[in-house]
Backbone as a ProteinNet text record, in pm:
[ID]
protein_1_A
[PRIMARY]
XXXXXXXXXXXXXXXXXXXXXXXXXXXXXXXXXXXXXXXXXXXXXXXXXXXXXXXXXXXXXXXXXXXXXXXXXXXXXXXXXXXXXXXXXXXXXX
[TERTIARY]
84.5	0	89.2	47	125.8	114.6	204.6	197.7	66.2	16.7	-112.2	-222.1	-221.9	-323	-318.3	-197	-183.3	-236.5	-214	-266.2	-418.3	-476	-621.3	-677.3	-614.6	-660.8	-652.5	-550.2	-536.4	-652.4	-691.1	-805	-931.3	-955.7	-1076.5	-1077.6	-963.4	-955.7	-983	-932.5	-955.5	-1103.6	-1174.7	-1317.8	-1403.8	-1349.9	-1425.8	-1427.7	-1538.1	-1548.2	-1692	-1717.7	-1851.6	-1957.8	-1918.5	-2015.6	-2053.3	-2182.3	-2230	-2256.3	-2153.3	-2165.7	-2264.4	-2273.4	-2375.8	-2516.5	-2535.8	-2666.9	-2700.2	-2601.3	-2623.8	-2664.2	-2591.2	-2622.2	-2760.3	-2789.7	-2919.8	-3033.3	-3013.2	-3117.3	-3142.4	-3037.3	-3054.4	-3148	-3162	-3254.3	-3398.9	-3419	-3553.4	-3592.4	-3496.4	-3522.8	-3448.8	-3520.8	-3456.3	-3371.1	-3402.5	-3323.5	-3180.2	-3156.4	-3021	-2943	-3012.5	-2947.7	-2829.3	-2848.4	-2738.8	-2621	-2650.6	-2543.8	-2466.3	-2538.5	-2472.4	-2393.7	-2449.5	-2381	-2253.2	-2261	-2142.8	-2036.2	-2076.8	-1982.5	-1914.6	-1992.9	-1936.4	-1835	-1870.7	-1779.8	-1649.9	-1661.1	-1542.4	-1452.8	-1513.6	-1435.6	-1370.6	-1447.1	-1391.3	-1278.2	-1288.4	-1180.9	-1053.9	-1069.7	-954	-890.9	-975.1	-923.3	-851.5	-910.4	-849.8	-712.1	-695.6	-564.8	-459.7	-500.7	-407.3	-378.1	-470.6	-456.9	-388	-377.3	-312.3	-395.6	-384.2	-458.6	-534.1	-633.2	-704.3	-827.9	-886.5	-1012.2	-996.9	-883.3	-862.5	-860.7	-795.5	-791.1	-929.9	-1005.8	-1141.2	-1231.4	-1218	-1297.7	-1260.2	-1132.2	-1087.7	-1137.1	-1139.8	-1189.5	-1338.2	-1415.2	-1558.4	-1582.5	-1507.3	-1521	-1477.1	-1371.7	-1323.2	-1427	-1485.7	-1589.5	-1706.6	-1750.6	-1863.7	-1830.6	-1710.6	-1670.3	-1663.2	-1608.9	-1595.9	-1733.4	-1823.6	-1958	-2030.8	-2015.2	-2076.8	-2024	-1895	-1834	-1885.5	-1891.8	-1942.4	-2088	-2166.1	-2306.7	-2323.4	-2248.5	-2257.4	-2206.8	-2097.1	-2044.5	-2148.2	-2215.3	-2316.7	-2437	-2460	-2572.6	-2530.9	-2409.5	-2362.6	-2297.1	-2277.4	-2212.2	-2062.2	-1999.8	-1853.9	-1798.7	-1727.2	-1672.5	-1550.2	-1515.2	-1393.5	-1283.2	-1163.6	-1048.7	-1036.2	-1041.7	-1034.2	-901.1	-793.1	-663.6	-664.7	-730.7	-740.1	-822.5	-930.4	-1013.1	-934.9	-855.4	-777.4	-674.8	-616.8	-521.2	-586.3	-711	-783	-832.6	-860.7	-915.1	-809.4	-689.4	-588.3	-478.6
-117	0	123.5	224.8	346.8	428	523.5	614.1	691	722.5	791.4	706.3	578.4	487.5	478.1	477.2	471.2	598.6	712.9	839.7	842.7	787.3	780.9	690.7	575.9	485.3	551	631.2	701.5	799	869.2	962	884.9	774.4	696	634.9	587.8	531.5	639	760.1	869.4	904.8	886.7	918.3	806.1	687.2	573.6	581.1	546.4	549	557.6	639.4	641.8	701.1	778.3	838	734.8	711.1	613.5	686.4	706.5	785.6	729.8	597.8	550.1	584.9	588.5	623.9	769.1	857.9	998.2	1011.5	944.5	952.3	892.6	777.4	712.8	798.9	855.3	939.8	1064.5	1114	1234.8	1210.1	1084.4	1051.7	1057.8	1029.7	1029.1	1164.3	1233.4	1360.6	1472.1	1549.3	1653.1	1750.9	1771.8	1863.6	1817.3	1688.5	1634.8	1633.5	1658.3	1650.4	1746	1870.2	1967.9	1926	1874.9	1830.7	1714.3	1616.3	1500.7	1540.5	1628.7	1674.4	1749.9	1836.7	1913.2	1820.8	1723.2	1628	1548	1500.3	1423	1506.6	1631.3	1718.7	1740.9	1756.3	1777.3	1653.3	1537.2	1413	1392.8	1411.1	1393.2	1491.5	1613.9	1711.5	1665.4	1612	1559.1	1440.8	1352.9	1237.8	1283.6	1378.6	1427.8	1488.6	1556.7	1613.3	1504.5	1390.4	1278.6	1209	1220.9	1149.7	1230.4	1360	1442.4	1564.4	1610.8	1728.9	1697.6	1778.5	1767.2	1679.1	1664.9	1591.6	1444.3	1385.2	1243.5	1218.2	1305.6	1291.1	1308.5	1402.7	1425.6	1306.1	1250.9	1133.7	1013.4	993.4	883.5	904.7	1029.4	1059.8	1026.6	1060.5	1030	879.8	807.4	661.7	597.6	650	598.6	620.8	739.5	769.6	672.5	651.3	561.1	418.3	372.4	237.1	224.5	325.3	324.5	320.4	406.1	407.8	275.9	222.6	94.2	-16.9	-14.8	-116.7	-106.1	15.5	34.2	-9	23.9	-13.1	-164.7	-226	-370.5	-443.9	-395	-455.3	-446.4	-331.7	-312.3	-403.5	-448.6	-537.7	-684.5	-707.8	-844.2	-906.7	-828.6	-881	-889.1	-966.2	-975.3	-860.2	-770.7	-654	-687.2	-597	-611.1	-531.3	-557	-485.2	-350.6	-244.7	-110	-88.9	-145.8	-131.6	-189	-302	-364	-276.8	-220	-131.5	-6.5	47.2	167.7	142.5	23.1	-9.4	0.2	-40.4	-37.2	101.7	183.3	316.2	422.6	403.2	508.8	472.4
0	0	0	-71.4	-79.5	48.2	63.4	178.7	177.1	56.6	45.7	108	74.8	128.3	279.1	335.3	480.8	544.8	480.8	532	530.6	425.8	414.6	523.8	544.5	649.3	786.6	809.2	936.9	957.7	851.5	861	896.1	827.3	851	990.5	1037.9	1172.7	1277.4	1252.9	1347.3	1355.3	1246.1	1243.9	1300	1308.2	1360.5	1512.1	1567.6	1712.6	1756.8	1859.4	1917.8	1826.1	1728.6	1637.1	1532.1	1518.8	1422.5	1290.6	1209.7	1088.5	986.8	965.1	871.9	919.7	1051	1104.2	1071.8	1079.4	1045.3	899.4	812.9	670.1	643.3	702.1	681.4	736.9	855	914.8	831	765.4	684.1	566.3	526.2	418.5	466.4	593.1	650.6	708.3	767.7	833.5	760.6	681.3	599.4	680.1	806.4	888.7	907.4	892.4	907.2	775.6	666.7	535.6	524.9	566.3	558.1	645.5	763.4	853.7	792.4	739.3	678.8	554.3	474.5	353.3	387.3	488.2	529.6	586.6	666.2	723.6	613.7	518.5	406.9	328.7	298.8	223.7	301.5	431.5	515.3	514.8	528.7	527.4	390.4	284.7	150.5	122.6	172.3	153.3	224	344.8	418.1	347.3	294.1	219.3	92.6	22.4	-101.8	-75.4	37.4	72.1	86.5	137.5	154	21.1	-73.4	-200.5	-309.7	-293.4	-395.8	-428.1	-550.7	-593.2	-721.7	-747.3	-873.4	-867.8	-984.9	-998.5	-963.7	-997.1	-968	-816.9	-742.4	-596.7	-536.9	-589.1	-538.8	-569.4	-688.6	-725	-636.5	-614.9	-528.4	-385.3	-339.2	-204.5	-194	-295.7	-295.4	-295.1	-375.5	-380.6	-249.2	-190.3	-62.4	46.2	48.4	146.7	131.9	9.1	-16	26.6	-4.6	34	185.9	252.4	397.9	463.6	417.7	475.1	449.8	329.8	298.1	387.1	409.6	495.3	638.2	692.1	827.8	839.2	740.1	740.6	733.5	644.4	627.7	752.5	809.6	932.9	1044.8	1054.3	1157.6	1140.5	1018.2	989.9	1001.3	1047.7	1067.8	946.2	842.9	723.4	742.1	657.4	661.4	578.1	643.3	575.1	492.6	405.6	326.5	392.3	350.6	406.4	336.4	413.1	356.9	284	334.5	268.9	129	111.7	-21.5	-114.8	-64	-145.2	-186.2	-93.4	-123.1	-232.8	-234.3	-339.7	-476.9	-485.4	-612.2	-648.2	-546.7	-571	-596.8	-543.4	-554.4	-651.8
[MASK]
++++++++++++++++++++++++++++++++++++++++++++++++++++++++++++++++++++++++++++++++++++++++++++++

């Protein structure tokens, strides 16, 4: 894995914890008042990921894909599914 990938994983690990981020995103679909909060949070996370991945449109696209994969993994893990390794996904995305 590249140094970029390790930096991205560090960002995601720092965000993991007591905050149930998939729940925020899911709730924002049901409660419009949370939509702005979830959208702002997503943009902030993606901006941080993009900084670790480089500059330009490619870094932003990889950040968006990484965010989606991370959220999907957390959601699936929470539902009892067998998650994938984020490091392996990052190798394919970056």
